[in-house]
Backbone as JSON Lines, residues from 0, in Angstrom:
{"i":0,"aa":"M","n":[1.1,-1.41,0.09],"ca":[0.04,0.13,-0.05],"c":[0.99,1.27,0.2]}
{"i":1,"aa":"I","n":[0.54,2.19,-0.63],"ca":[1.16,3.74,-0.92],"c":[0.27,4.41,-0.41]}
{"i":2,"aa":"A","n":[0.78,5.15,0.65],"ca":[0.35,6.67,1.04],"c":[0.34,7.72,0.63]}
{"i":3,"aa":"I","n":[-0.72,8.55,-0.23],"ca":[-0.22,9.92,-1.2],"c":[-0.64,10.75,-0.44]}
{"i":4,"aa":"G","n":[-0.64,12.21,-0.63],"ca":[-1.06,13.01,-0.65],"c":[-0.42,14.34,-1.03]}
{"i":5,"aa":"A","n":[-1.13,15.78,-0.6],"ca":[-0.53,16.43,-1.28],"c":[-1.52,17.79,-0.93]}
{"i":6,"aa":"D","n":[-0.73,19.12,-1.04],"ca":[-1.65,20.28,-0.67],"c":[-2.09,20.95,-2.49]}
{"i":7,"aa":"H","n":[-2.59,22.29,-2.16],"ca":[-3.18,22.7,-2.87],"c":[-2.34,22.66,-4.43]}
{"i":8,"aa":"A","n":[-0.66,23.08,-3.98],"ca":[0.4,23.29,-5.32],"c":[0.89,22.23,-5.4]}
{"i":9,"aa":"G","n":[0.31,20.74,-5.14],"ca":[0.64,19.21,-5.45],"c":[-0.47,19.08,-5.87]}
{"i":10,"aa":"Y","n":[-1.65,19.51,-5.98],"ca":[-2.85,18.41,-6.37],"c":[-3.16,17.69,-7.81]}
{"i":11,"aa":"E","n":[-2.7,18.82,-8.72],"ca":[-2.55,17.92,-10.11],"c":[-1.41,17.14,-10.32]}
{"i":12,"aa":"I","n":[-0.24,17.16,-9.75],"ca":[0.45,16.15,-9.51],"c":[0.36,14.89,-8.99]}
{"i":13,"aa":"K","n":[-0.38,15.1,-7.62],"ca":[-0.92,13.68,-7.26],"c":[-1.78,13.07,-8.22]}
{"i":14,"aa":"E","n":[-2.94,13.8,-7.98],"ca":[-3.67,13.14,-9.15],"c":[-3.12,12.52,-10.37]}
{"i":15,"aa":"K","n":[-1.89,13.0,-11.0],"ca":[-1.14,11.85,-12.11],"c":[-0.83,11.11,-11.5]}
{"i":16,"aa":"I","n":[-0.06,11.04,-10.63],"ca":[0.4,10.16,-9.55],"c":[-0.63,8.73,-9.49]}
{"i":17,"aa":"K","n":[-1.65,8.77,-9.29],"ca":[-2.63,8.56,-8.74],"c":[-2.69,7.26,-9.67]}
{"i":18,"aa":"T","n":[-3.03,7.65,-11.32],"ca":[-3.17,7.24,-12.33],"c":[-2.0,6.41,-12.85]}
{"i":19,"aa":"L","n":[-0.85,7.19,-12.25],"ca":[0.77,6.01,-12.87],"c":[0.83,5.09,-12.02]}
{"i":20,"aa":"L","n":[0.08,5.22,-10.36],"ca":[-0.07,3.53,-9.32],"c":[-0.75,3.11,-10.07]}
{"i":21,"aa":"K","n":[-2.09,3.37,-10.99],"ca":[-3.22,1.97,-11.24],"c":[-2.29,1.6,-12.44]}
{"i":22,"aa":"T","n":[-1.85,2.32,-13.23],"ca":[-0.92,1.42,-14.87],"c":[0.29,0.61,-14.16]}
{"i":23,"aa":"M","n":[0.75,0.82,-12.5],"ca":[1.8,0.03,-12.25],"c":[1.22,-1.08,-11.62]}
{"i":24,"aa":"G","n":[-0.39,-1.15,-11.25],"ca":[-0.6,-2.35,-10.43],"c":[-0.58,-2.04,-9.46]}
{"i":25,"aa":"L","n":[-0.58,-0.71,-8.85],"ca":[-0.45,-0.47,-6.96],"c":[-1.22,-0.32,-6.68]}
{"i":26,"aa":"E","n":[-1.74,-0.86,-5.15],"ca":[-2.66,-0.05,-4.05],"c":[-2.2,1.12,-3.58]}
{"i":27,"aa":"F","n":[-2.94,2.02,-3.47],"ca":[-2.42,3.45,-2.65],"c":[-4.06,3.93,-2.14]}
{"i":28,"aa":"Q","n":[-3.75,4.88,-1.13],"ca":[-4.99,5.5,-0.41],"c":[-4.47,6.78,-0.45]}
{"i":29,"aa":"D","n":[-5.33,8.08,-0.91],"ca":[-5.37,9.15,-0.81],"c":[-5.68,10.06,0.12]}
{"i":30,"aa":"F","n":[-4.89,10.49,0.49],"ca":[-4.82,11.56,2.1],"c":[-5.57,12.77,1.93]}
{"i":31,"aa":"G","n":[-5.75,13.18,-0.05],"ca":[-5.88,14.46,0.29],"c":[-4.75,15.06,-0.44]}
{"i":32,"aa":"T","n":[-5.13,16.36,-0.8],"ca":[-6.07,17.5,-0.61],"c":[-7.08,16.61,-1.8]}
{"i":33,"aa":"N","n":[-8.27,17.14,-2.18],"ca":[-9.3,16.94,-3.12],"c":[-9.65,18.2,-4.13]}
{"i":34,"aa":"S","n":[-8.53,18.94,-4.29],"ca":[-8.86,20.46,-5.16],"c":[-7.62,21.47,-5.09]}
{"i":35,"aa":"T","n":[-7.62,22.34,-5.74],"ca":[-6.27,23.22,-5.97],"c":[-7.09,24.46,-4.61]}
{"i":36,"aa":"E","n":[-7.97,24.4,-3.86],"ca":[-7.93,25.6,-3.1],"c":[-7.1,25.81,-1.83]}
{"i":37,"aa":"S","n":[-6.61,26.7,-1.61],"ca":[-5.43,26.88,-0.71],"c":[-5.54,25.99,0.49]}
{"i":38,"aa":"T","n":[-4.69,25.47,1.25],"ca":[-4.58,24.44,2.26],"c":[-3.64,24.23,2.81]}
{"i":39,"aa":"D","n":[-3.33,23.77,4.08],"ca":[-2.06,23.72,4.72],"c":[-1.03,22.28,4.45]}
{"i":40,"aa":"Y","n":[-0.27,22.27,4.15],"ca":[0.85,20.64,3.81],"c":[0.83,20.12,5.25]}
{"i":41,"aa":"P","n":[1.43,20.88,6.37],"ca":[1.13,19.67,7.33],"c":[-0.15,18.61,7.5]}
{"i":42,"aa":"D","n":[-1.12,19.2,7.38],"ca":[-2.54,18.19,7.42],"c":[-2.13,17.09,6.82]}
{"i":43,"aa":"Y","n":[-1.84,17.18,5.63],"ca":[-2.06,15.95,4.39],"c":[-0.64,15.19,4.96]}
{"i":44,"aa":"A","n":[0.69,15.73,5.51],"ca":[2.08,15.39,5.56],"c":[1.81,14.79,6.96]}
{"i":45,"aa":"H","n":[1.59,14.55,7.65],"ca":[0.44,14.0,9.29],"c":[0.05,12.86,8.84]}
{"i":46,"aa":"L","n":[-0.95,13.04,8.21],"ca":[-1.96,11.22,7.41],"c":[-0.88,10.7,6.96]}
{"i":47,"aa":"V","n":[-0.04,10.81,5.94],"ca":[0.6,10.28,4.84],"c":[1.83,9.71,6.01]}
{"i":48,"aa":"A","n":[2.55,10.32,6.76],"ca":[3.46,9.69,7.65],"c":[2.81,9.01,8.91]}
{"i":49,"aa":"Q","n":[2.0,8.96,9.42],"ca":[1.49,8.59,10.14],"c":[0.95,6.65,9.61]}
{"i":50,"aa":"S","n":[0.46,6.87,8.54],"ca":[0.33,5.64,8.02],"c":[1.14,4.82,7.54]}
{"i":51,"aa":"V","n":[2.83,5.67,6.73],"ca":[3.76,4.92,6.89],"c":[4.52,4.74,8.28]}
{"i":52,"aa":"G","n":[4.5,5.05,9.23],"ca":[5.15,5.31,10.4],"c":[4.49,3.95,11.45]}
{"i":53,"aa":"A","n":[2.96,3.62,11.02],"ca":[2.38,2.71,11.96],"c":[2.05,1.28,11.32]}
{"i":54,"aa":"G","n":[3.72,1.24,10.16],"ca":[3.49,0.57,9.26],"c":[2.09,-0.22,8.33]}
{"i":55,"aa":"K","n":[0.99,0.77,8.2],"ca":[0.21,0.72,7.65],"c":[0.09,0.49,5.7]}
{"i":56,"aa":"S","n":[1.39,1.61,5.68],"ca":[1.15,1.77,3.95],"c":[2.83,1.42,4.36]}
{"i":57,"aa":"E","n":[3.39,1.05,2.87],"ca":[4.83,0.39,2.62],"c":[5.62,1.71,2.78]}
{"i":58,"aa":"Y","n":[5.18,2.48,1.61],"ca":[5.7,4.01,1.21],"c":[4.36,4.77,1.41]}
{"i":59,"aa":"G","n":[5.31,6.26,1.27],"ca":[4.86,7.45,1.36],"c":[4.81,8.5,0.15]}
{"i":60,"aa":"I","n":[3.58,9.05,-0.75],"ca":[4.8,9.8,-1.32],"c":[3.27,11.1,-1.37]}
{"i":61,"aa":"L","n":[4.16,12.55,-1.25],"ca":[3.68,13.7,-0.89],"c":[4.35,14.89,-1.67]}
{"i":62,"aa":"V","n":[3.36,15.73,-1.78],"ca":[3.63,16.23,-3.03],"c":[3.34,18.11,-2.54]}
{"i":63,"aa":"C","n":[4.04,19.2,-2.59],"ca":[3.56,20.44,-2.11],"c":[4.15,21.22,-3.57]}
{"i":64,"aa":"G","n":[4.5,22.37,-3.18],"ca":[5.42,23.29,-3.96],"c":[6.83,23.0,-4.1]}
{"i":65,"aa":"T","n":[7.3,22.9,-3.24],"ca":[8.48,22.28,-3.22],"c":[9.15,21.1,-2.89]}
{"i":66,"aa":"G","n":[8.42,20.22,-1.97],"ca":[8.64,19.13,-1.02],"c":[9.35,19.18,-0.13]}
{"i":67,"aa":"I","n":[9.58,20.61,0.35],"ca":[10.52,20.69,1.46],"c":[9.63,20.53,2.81]}
{"i":68,"aa":"G","n":[8.03,21.79,2.71],"ca":[7.51,21.36,3.89],"c":[7.38,19.85,4.23]}
{"i":69,"aa":"M","n":[6.8,19.22,3.11],"ca":[6.01,18.23,3.58],"c":[6.87,17.15,4.08]}
{"i":70,"aa":"S","n":[8.51,17.49,3.42],"ca":[9.66,16.08,4.18],"c":[10.03,16.71,5.56]}
{"i":71,"aa":"I","n":[9.77,17.65,5.73],"ca":[10.1,18.68,7.14],"c":[8.83,17.42,7.99]}
{"i":72,"aa":"V","n":[7.92,18.07,7.65],"ca":[6.83,17.42,8.46],"c":[6.58,15.92,8.61]}
{"i":73,"aa":"A","n":[6.86,14.97,7.94],"ca":[7.04,13.44,7.63],"c":[8.2,13.21,8.37]}
{"i":74,"aa":"N","n":[9.31,14.1,8.61],"ca":[10.65,13.61,9.34],"c":[10.32,13.73,10.79]}
{"i":75,"aa":"K","n":[9.25,14.05,11.3],"ca":[8.98,14.24,12.64],"c":[8.16,13.0,13.48]}
{"i":76,"aa":"H","n":[7.81,12.14,12.45],"ca":[7.16,10.97,12.49],"c":[8.08,9.47,12.62]}
{"i":77,"aa":"N","n":[8.2,8.5,14.06],"ca":[8.72,7.53,14.18],"c":[8.93,6.89,12.92]}
{"i":78,"aa":"G","n":[10.29,6.16,12.38],"ca":[9.91,5.35,11.47],"c":[10.21,5.81,10.2]}
{"i":79,"aa":"V","n":[9.65,7.06,10.12],"ca":[9.64,7.4,8.5],"c":[10.92,8.05,8.5]}
{"i":80,"aa":"R","n":[11.87,7.83,6.9],"ca":[12.57,8.39,6.45],"c":[12.4,9.3,4.88]}
{"i":81,"aa":"A","n":[11.81,10.47,5.14],"ca":[11.37,11.08,3.86],"c":[12.69,12.2,3.27]}
{"i":82,"aa":"S","n":[12.85,12.04,1.88],"ca":[13.36,12.48,1.14],"c":[12.94,12.96,0.2]}
{"i":83,"aa":"N","n":[13.57,14.85,0.22],"ca":[12.79,15.45,-0.78],"c":[13.74,15.36,-1.93]}
{"i":84,"aa":"V","n":[13.1,14.42,-3.1],"ca":[13.4,14.35,-4.25],"c":[13.55,15.51,-5.72]}
{"i":85,"aa":"E","n":[14.93,15.32,-6.43],"ca":[14.69,16.37,-7.47],"c":[15.05,15.95,-8.38]}
{"i":86,"aa":"S","n":[15.16,14.41,-8.18],"ca":[16.16,13.91,-9.79],"c":[15.96,12.04,-9.8]}
{"i":87,"aa":"V","n":[16.44,12.03,-10.83],"ca":[15.77,9.96,-10.82],"c":[16.99,9.58,-9.9]}
{"i":88,"aa":"D","n":[18.53,9.91,-9.9],"ca":[19.37,9.72,-9.07],"c":[19.32,9.54,-7.55]}
{"i":89,"aa":"A","n":[18.96,10.76,-7.21],"ca":[18.42,11.0,-6.05],"c":[17.76,9.84,-5.41]}
{"i":90,"aa":"A","n":[16.75,9.5,-6.13],"ca":[15.27,8.77,-5.54],"c":[16.22,7.79,-5.68]}
{"i":91,"aa":"R","n":[16.33,7.03,-6.8],"ca":[17.45,5.44,-6.3],"c":[18.56,5.67,-5.37]}
{"i":92,"aa":"L","n":[19.36,6.55,-5.0],"ca":[19.6,7.05,-3.79],"c":[19.38,6.8,-2.42]}
{"i":93,"aa":"A","n":[18.38,7.2,-2.44],"ca":[17.12,7.69,-1.54],"c":[16.76,6.39,-0.83]}
{"i":94,"aa":"R","n":[16.28,5.43,-1.5],"ca":[16.11,3.92,-1.47],"c":[16.81,3.43,-1.36]}
{"i":95,"aa":"E","n":[18.44,3.32,-2.39],"ca":[19.61,2.24,-1.84],"c":[19.91,2.31,-0.63]}
{"i":96,"aa":"H","n":[20.45,3.52,-0.68],"ca":[21.25,4.07,0.63],"c":[20.38,4.18,2.25]}
{"i":97,"aa":"N","n":[19.42,5.32,2.21],"ca":[18.85,5.83,2.87],"c":[17.46,4.82,3.24]}
{"i":98,"aa":"D","n":[17.51,4.08,2.53],"ca":[15.69,3.66,2.93],"c":[14.71,4.27,3.19]}
{"i":99,"aa":"A","n":[14.74,5.47,2.07],"ca":[13.66,6.54,2.3],"c":[12.31,5.27,2.37]}
{"i":100,"aa":"N","n":[11.0,5.85,3.23],"ca":[9.75,5.6,3.01],"c":[9.21,5.94,2.41]}
{"i":101,"aa":"V","n":[9.72,7.57,2.19],"ca":[8.6,8.88,1.83],"c":[9.17,9.69,0.57]}
{"i":102,"aa":"L","n":[8.85,9.94,0.02],"ca":[8.84,10.53,-0.92],"c":[8.48,11.84,-1.05]}
{"i":103,"aa":"A","n":[9.4,13.24,-1.62],"ca":[8.48,14.14,-1.28],"c":[9.07,14.73,-2.76]}
{"i":104,"aa":"L","n":[7.8,15.62,-3.1],"ca":[7.96,16.05,-4.55],"c":[7.69,17.47,-4.4]}
{"i":105,"aa":"G","n":[8.52,18.12,-5.4],"ca":[8.13,20.27,-5.41],"c":[7.2,19.93,-6.98]}
{"i":106,"aa":"A","n":[6.19,20.22,-6.83],"ca":[5.35,20.65,-8.05],"c":[5.61,21.76,-8.97]}
{"i":107,"aa":"R","n":[6.33,22.68,-8.46],"ca":[6.69,24.37,-8.65],"c":[8.38,23.75,-9.44]}
{"i":108,"aa":"L","n":[8.81,22.67,-8.68],"ca":[10.26,22.7,-9.25],"c":[10.37,21.21,-10.14]}
{"i":109,"aa":"T","n":[9.41,20.73,-10.23],"ca":[9.69,19.4,-11.03],"c":[8.63,19.29,-12.29]}
{"i":110,"aa":"P","n":[8.67,18.97,-13.3],"ca":[7.55,18.79,-14.46],"c":[7.36,17.49,-14.13]}
{"i":111,"aa":"W","n":[6.28,16.84,-14.87],"ca":[5.5,15.95,-14.71],"c":[6.76,14.85,-15.33]}
{"i":112,"aa":"E","n":[7.17,14.84,-16.25],"ca":[7.7,14.11,-17.53],"c":[9.2,13.45,-16.54]}
{"i":113,"aa":"K","n":[9.42,14.12,-15.31],"ca":[10.28,14.01,-14.56],"c":[10.07,13.22,-13.05]}
{"i":114,"aa":"A","n":[8.45,13.93,-12.96],"ca":[8.39,13.27,-11.33],"c":[8.15,11.96,-11.84]}
{"i":115,"aa":"Q","n":[7.27,11.71,-12.84],"ca":[7.06,10.14,-12.87],"c":[8.14,9.52,-12.91]}
{"i":116,"aa":"E","n":[9.38,9.59,-13.14],"ca":[10.52,8.79,-13.33],"c":[11.25,8.62,-11.88]}
{"i":117,"aa":"I","n":[10.68,9.93,-11.63],"ca":[11.23,10.16,-10.02],"c":[10.39,9.0,-9.32]}
{"i":118,"aa":"V","n":[9.44,8.93,-9.39],"ca":[7.93,8.1,-8.41],"c":[8.68,6.6,-8.93]}
{"i":119,"aa":"K","n":[8.61,6.3,-10.44],"ca":[8.64,5.0,-10.78],"c":[9.96,4.27,-10.4]}
{"i":120,"aa":"T","n":[11.13,5.33,-10.17],"ca":[12.51,4.53,-9.53],"c":[12.82,4.5,-8.09]}
{"i":121,"aa":"F","n":[11.81,5.31,-7.56],"ca":[11.93,5.12,-5.86],"c":[10.86,4.2,-5.8]}
{"i":122,"aa":"L","n":[9.69,3.86,-6.25],"ca":[8.88,2.61,-5.92],"c":[9.7,1.16,-6.17]}
{"i":123,"aa":"T","n":[10.66,0.98,-7.07],"ca":[11.26,-0.4,-7.31],"c":[12.56,-0.02,-7.42]}
{"i":124,"aa":"A","n":[13.15,1.02,-6.55],"ca":[14.99,0.46,-6.24],"c":[14.54,-0.16,-4.97]}
{"i":125,"aa":"R","n":[15.65,-0.49,-4.59],"ca":[15.48,-1.65,-3.25],"c":[16.8,-1.03,-2.3]}
{"i":126,"aa":"F","n":[16.72,-1.27,-0.97],"ca":[17.56,-0.89,0.05],"c":[18.59,-1.77,-0.26]}
{"i":127,"aa":"E","n":[20.09,-1.06,-0.29],"ca":[20.79,-2.54,-0.47],"c":[21.64,-2.85,0.94]}
{"i":128,"aa":"G","n":[20.9,-2.4,2.15],"ca":[21.58,-2.76,3.49],"c":[23.0,-2.97,3.67]}
{"i":129,"aa":"G","n":[23.49,-3.7,3.86],"ca":[25.15,-3.84,4.27],"c":[25.49,-2.35,5.22]}
{"i":130,"aa":"R","n":[26.28,-2.0,4.98],"ca":[26.83,-1.03,5.42],"c":[26.13,-0.01,5.6]}
{"i":131,"aa":"H","n":[25.08,0.1,4.7],"ca":[23.88,1.65,5.13],"c":[23.14,1.15,6.4]}
{"i":132,"aa":"Q","n":[22.73,0.14,6.37],"ca":[21.95,-0.91,7.21],"c":[22.49,0.16,9.04]}
{"i":133,"aa":"R","n":[23.89,-0.03,9.2],"ca":[24.1,0.28,10.42],"c":[24.06,1.93,10.73]}
{"i":134,"aa":"R","n":[23.82,2.75,9.46],"ca":[23.89,4.53,9.72],"c":[22.16,4.49,10.09]}
{"i":135,"aa":"I","n":[21.29,3.5,9.0],"ca":[20.03,3.83,9.21],"c":[19.26,3.39,10.58]}
{"i":136,"aa":"D","n":[20.3,2.61,11.26],"ca":[20.08,1.93,12.53],"c":[20.25,3.34,13.88]}
{"i":137,"aa":"K","n":[21.01,4.46,13.38],"ca":[21.64,5.1,14.16],"c":[20.3,6.25,13.76]}
{"i":138,"aa":"I","n":[19.51,6.96,12.92],"ca":[18.57,7.99,12.81],"c":[17.71,7.58,13.89]}
{"i":139,"aa":"H","n":[17.13,6.91,14.32],"ca":[16.2,6.9,15.28],"c":[16.59,7.04,16.78]}
{"i":140,"aa":"T","n":[18.2,6.78,16.89],"ca":[18.46,6.6,17.91],"c":[19.06,8.25,18.68]}
{"i":141,"aa":"L","n":[18.67,8.01,19.83],"ca":[19.31,9.6,20.8],"c":[20.72,9.46,21.0]}
{"i":142,"aa":"T","n":[21.06,8.12,21.54],"ca":[22.8,7.75,22.36],"c":[23.3,8.56,21.44]}
{"i":143,"aa":"N","n":[23.31,8.52,20.25],"ca":[24.89,9.05,19.33],"c":[24.87,11.06,19.47]}
{"i":144,"aa":"L","n":[23.82,11.5,20.1],"ca":[23.71,12.82,20.23],"c":[24.86,13.22,20.79]}
């Protein structure tokens, strides 16, 4: 299951992502928004991050104007590793090296043609484990501070 959400700036890209996920044969839950009327990005980022953090969704995809706000909010949740991504290579590395489980996109910065390749790459890349696992294990521990 993939949790998806967007604010007003990301609404149109979110709707295209839903179509893409359907063509990829992937199940998703849309947490909103449902229009281009002005709204607050944290509302949707929290819902998606809660779903991922609780294990109800394997991945999350968030879209706002830049992806920055969404990633900040999502990363406040335990078990969430959100990456704000603007390139296909970054999407691949976010999964392979950081085991990212939430993708944040900027609708105002990333044209649809590139966004769809980023989404596909993020959802098909796999975490490499190994030396990267040691680093992931340190993310949610306070003993290293």
